[in-house]
C-alpha positions in Angstrom: 34.0 3.8 -22.2 33.4 3.1 -18.6 36.3 2.0 -16.4 34.3 -0.8 -14.8 31.4 -3.0 -15.9 29.7 -5.5 -13.7 26.7 -7.7 -14.8 24.2 -9.5 -12.5 22.0 -12.3 -13.8 18.3 -12.3 -13.4 18.6 -15.0 -10.7 21.0 -12.7 -8.8 18.5 -9.8 -9.1 15.8 -12.1 -7.8 17.8 -12.9 -4.7 18.5 -9.2 -4.1 14.7 -8.5 -4.5 13.9 -11.2 -2.0 16.1 -9.5 0.6 14.1 -6.3 0.2 10.8 -8.1 0.2 11.6 -10.0 3.4 12.4 -6.7 5.2 8.8 -5.4 4.7 6.2 -5.6 7.3 3.3 -3.4 8.4 1.3 -3.1 11.6 -1.3 -0.3 11.2 -4.7 0.8 12.6 -7.1 3.5 11.8 -10.8 4.5 12.3 -13.2 7.0 11.0 -16.7 8.5 11.9 -19.4 8.1 9.3 -22.3 9.7 11.1 -24.6 6.9 12.2 -21.7 4.5 12.5 -18.0 4.4 13.1 -15.6 1.9 11.5 -12.0 1.0 11.7 -9.4 -1.6 11.1 -6.3 -3.2 12.6 -3.9 -4.9 10.2 -0.5 -6.5 10.2 0.9 -8.1 7.1 4.1 -9.0 5.3 5.0 -10.0 1.7 5.9 -13.3 0.2 6.5 -14.8 -3.2 6.6 -12.6 -6.3 7.7 -13.3 -9.8 10.5 -11.0 -10.9 11.0 -10.3 -14.7 13.7 -8.1 -16.1 12.5 -6.1 -19.1 14.5 -4.7 -22.1 13.0 -1.2 -21.5 15.2 -0.9 -18.4 12.5 -1.9 -16.0 11.7 -4.6 -13.5 8.2 -6.2 -13.4 7.0 -7.9 -10.2 3.8 -10.0 -10.3 2.0 -12.3 -7.8 3.6 -10.7 -4.8 1.5 -12.1 -2.0 0.2 -10.0 0.9 0.2 -12.4 3.9 -2.2 -11.0 6.5 -0.9 -11.7 10.0 -3.9 -9.7 11.4 -7.0 -8.3 9.6 -9.7 -7.1 12.0 -12.6 -4.8 11.0 -14.8 -3.2 13.6 -17.9 -1.0 13.5 -20.0 0.8 16.0 -23.6 1.4 15.0 -25.9 4.1 16.4 -29.5 3.0 16.0 -32.4 5.5 16.6 -34.0 4.8 20.0 -37.0 2.6 19.9 -39.5 2.3 22.8 -42.3 -0.2 23.1 -45.0 -0.7 25.8 -46.1 1.9 28.2 -49.7 1.8 26.9 -52.6 1.8 29.2 -54.1 -1.6 30.1 -56.7 -0.5 32.6 -57.9 3.1 32.3 -59.1 4.9 35.3 -62.8 6.0 34.7 -62.1 9.1 36.7 -59.0 10.0 34.5 -55.6 8.7 34.1 -54.5 5.0 34.0 -54.7 2.4 36.7 -52.4 -0.2 35.0 -49.9 0.4 32.3 -47.9 -2.2 30.2 -44.2 -2.1 30.9 -42.2 0.3 28.8 -38.9 -0.8 27.4 -36.6 1.5 25.4 -33.6 0.1 23.5 -30.9 1.6 21.3 -30.4 4.5 23.7 -26.5 4.2 23.7 -24.0 5.5 21.2 -22.9 3.3 19.7 -25.7 0.7 20.3 -24.1 -2.2 18.6 -20.4 -3.1 18.2 -19.4 -5.5 15.5 -16.0 -7.1 15.4 -14.9 -9.2 12.4 -11.7 -11.2 12.4 -10.9 -11.8 8.8 -7.7 -13.7 9.1 -7.6 -16.5 6.6 -10.6 -15.2 4.7 -8.9 -12.8 2.3 -6.2 -13.3 -0.3 -4.4 -10.3 -1.9 -1.7 -9.8 -4.4 0.4 -6.9 -5.5 2.0 -6.3 -8.9 4.4 -3.5 -9.8 6.8 -2.2 -12.5 9.8 -0.2 -11.4 12.8 1.6 -12.9 16.2 1.5 -11.4 17.3 4.7 -9.6 20.8 5.4 -8.3 21.3 7.7 -5.3 24.4 8.8 -3.5 24.1 8.3 0.3 26.2 10.5 2.4 26.4 9.0 5.9 24.7 11.6 8.2 27.0 10.6 11.1 30.1 11.4 9.2 31.7 14.9 9.9 32.1 16.9 6.7 35.9 17.2 7.3 36.5 13.5 7.9 38.6 11.8 5.2 37.9 8.4 3.7 40.5 6.6 5.8 39.1 7.9 9.1 35.5 7.1 7.8 36.7 3.6 7.0 38.1 3.2 10.6 34.8 4.6 12.0 32.5 2.5 9.8 31.0 5.8 8.4 31.7 5.3 4.7 29.4 6.8 2.0 27.6 4.5 -0.4 26.1 4.4 -3.8 22.6 3.0 -3.5 20.4 1.3 -6.2 16.7 1.5 -5.6 13.8 0.2 -7.7 11.3 3.0 -8.0 7.8 1.8 -8.9 6.1 3.5 -11.8 2.9 1.9 -10.9 1.7 -0.5 -8.1 -1.6 -2.4 -8.2 -3.3 -4.4 -5.6 -5.7 -7.2 -6.4 -8.0 -7.9 -3.5 -9.9 -11.2 -4.4 -11.3 -14.3 -2.9 -13.5 -12.7 -0.3 -14.8 -15.9 1.2 -18.6 -16.4 1.4 -18.0 -16.9 5.1 -17.5 -13.1 5.4 -21.1 -12.5 4.8 -22.2 -15.1 7.3 -19.8 -13.6 9.8 -21.3 -10.1 9.5 -24.9 -11.5 9.7 -24.0 -13.5 12.8 -22.2 -10.5 14.4 -25.3 -8.3 13.9 -27.7 -11.0 15.3 -25.4 -11.6 18.3 -25.1 -7.8 19.0 -28.9 -7.4 18.9 -29.3 -10.4 21.3 -26.7 -8.8 23.5 -28.8 -5.6 23.8 -31.7 -7.7 25.0 -29.8 -10.0 27.3 -31.9 -9.1 30.3 -35.2 -10.4 28.7 -36.5 -13.9 28.5 -36.6 -15.6 25.2 -40.4 -15.0 24.6 -39.9 -11.3 25.2 -37.0 -11.1 22.7 -39.2 -12.8 20.1 -42.0 -10.3 20.9 -39.7 -7.3 20.5 -38.3 -8.7 17.3 -41.8 -9.1 16.0 -42.7 -5.6 17.0 -39.5 -4.0 15.6 -39.6 -6.0 12.4 -36.4 -7.2 10.7 -33.9 -5.4 12.9 -30.9 -6.7 10.9 -32.5 -5.0 7.8 -32.6 -1.8 9.7 -28.9 -2.1 10.7 -28.0 -3.0 7.1 -29.8 0.2 6.0 -27.8 2.3 8.4 -24.6 0.8 7.2 -25.8 1.2 3.6 -25.1 -2.4 2.8 -26.6 -3.5 -0.5 -27.2 -7.0 -1.7 -23.4 -7.8 -1.8 -21.8 -7.8 1.6 -18.4 -8.6 0.1 -18.6 -5.4 -2.0 -19.6 -3.3 1.0 -16.8 -4.6 3.0 -14.3 -4.0 0.2 -15.6 -0.4 -0.3 -15.4 0.2 3.4 -11.8 -0.8 3.7 -10.6 0.4 0.3 -12.6 3.6 -0.3 -14.0 4.8 3.1 -11.0 3.9 5.2 -8.3 4.0 2.5 -6.6 0.8 3.5 -5.7 -0.3 0.0 -4.2 3.1 -1.0 -2.2 3.0 2.2 -0.8 -0.4 1.3 0.2 0.7 -2.2 2.0 3.8 -0.8 3.8 1.8 1.9 5.0 -0.8 -0.6 6.1 1.9 -3.2 8.0 3.8 -0.5 9.7 0.6 0.8 11.2 -0.2 -2.5 11.8 3.4 -3.7 13.2 5.0 -0.6 13.8 2.8 2.4 15.6 -0.4 1.2 18.0 -0.3 -1.7 18.4 -3.3 -3.9 22.2 -2.9 -3.8 24.7 -0.7 -2.0 28.3 0.0 -3.1 30.7 1.5 -0.7 32.5 4.6 -1.9 35.5 4.5 -2.2 35.1 0.9 -3.2 37.4 -1.4 -1.3 40.0 -3.3 -3.4 42.6 -4.5 -1.0 41.8 -4.5 2.8 44.0 -3.7 5.7 46.9 -6.1 5.8 50.3 -6.3 7.5 49.9 -2.8 8.9 49.3 -1.3 5.4 46.3 0.9 4.7 43.6 -0.4 2.4 43.5 0.3 -1.3 40.1 1.8 -2.5 38.7 3.1 -5.8 36.6 6.3 -5.6 33.5 5.9 -7.8 33.0 9.1 -9.7 29.9 8.1 -11.7 27.7 5.0 -11.7 25.0 3.9 -14.2 22.7 1.0 -14.4 21.0 -0.7 -17.4 18.5 -3.6 -17.4 18.0 -6.0 -20.2 15.9 -9.1 -20.6 18.6 -11.3 -19.0 20.7 -9.2 -16.7 21.3 -6.0 -14.8 24.5 -4.2 -15.8 26.4 -1.6 -13.7 29.0 0.6 -15.2 31.3 2.9 -13.3 34.0 5.6 -13.8 36.6 5.6 -11.2 39.0 8.2 -10.0 42.6 7.7 -8.8 43.3 4.8 -6.5 43.5 5.7 -2.9 
């Protein structure tokens, strides 16, 4: 039989979980080259909410954990094959050559030719769910010299700890509610970028070039390999091509499993603090175990001799 048993209610576990959740934040950027276009993202987000449910199989299930996007920017650079119009002969020289030629204009000779910048703040809602098992680890303070005894460690604030983590067995992200506005934003960005390339021309000349080139936006959509569903393309770009969603899952899992413990217990465990010039009384914890039921989390410990 264990020497010591402590039970925490589900509400207490929820409060502990909220402390870990509120310590999570990410500010990340990345980009990649996909041949005719480059793409990247800049994101910053934190976590809010989350329903915590204790399970009788010794696990904790968290659902509806909201990703709150503090920043979500997607950008792309598009390299369009160079197109030239004009330059044809208006008045041939009967003796050879040309007397008068139409002006020749070449566009899309840069790389990239078009830059698209989408600010998606407020246009995307995401949720995370996970199931985790409790894992106990013994943390030896790295700043504590090996020969230091517990009393000196107490004085120096270098005590060791038992740490309880929740290690996710699976983590899932639900990216939903891509607003219809996203598609309009992309179309407008493409149109504005093309207008920007032709800024030096009068309106009638822009219309003429558009008529000659045909539906330029369709050309850009083909280069980007955008199908009928812009939302699906954007989701594939972020989630598959750039790996943003896998990165989020990894960061969340590592946060709960490795970086922030649900609970820390000082070892030896303080029972009576310093008082009246007397040294503190502490209990060394030799073993520690955790069990989760539907209603509570139970810690059991074997202790050594009182120090």
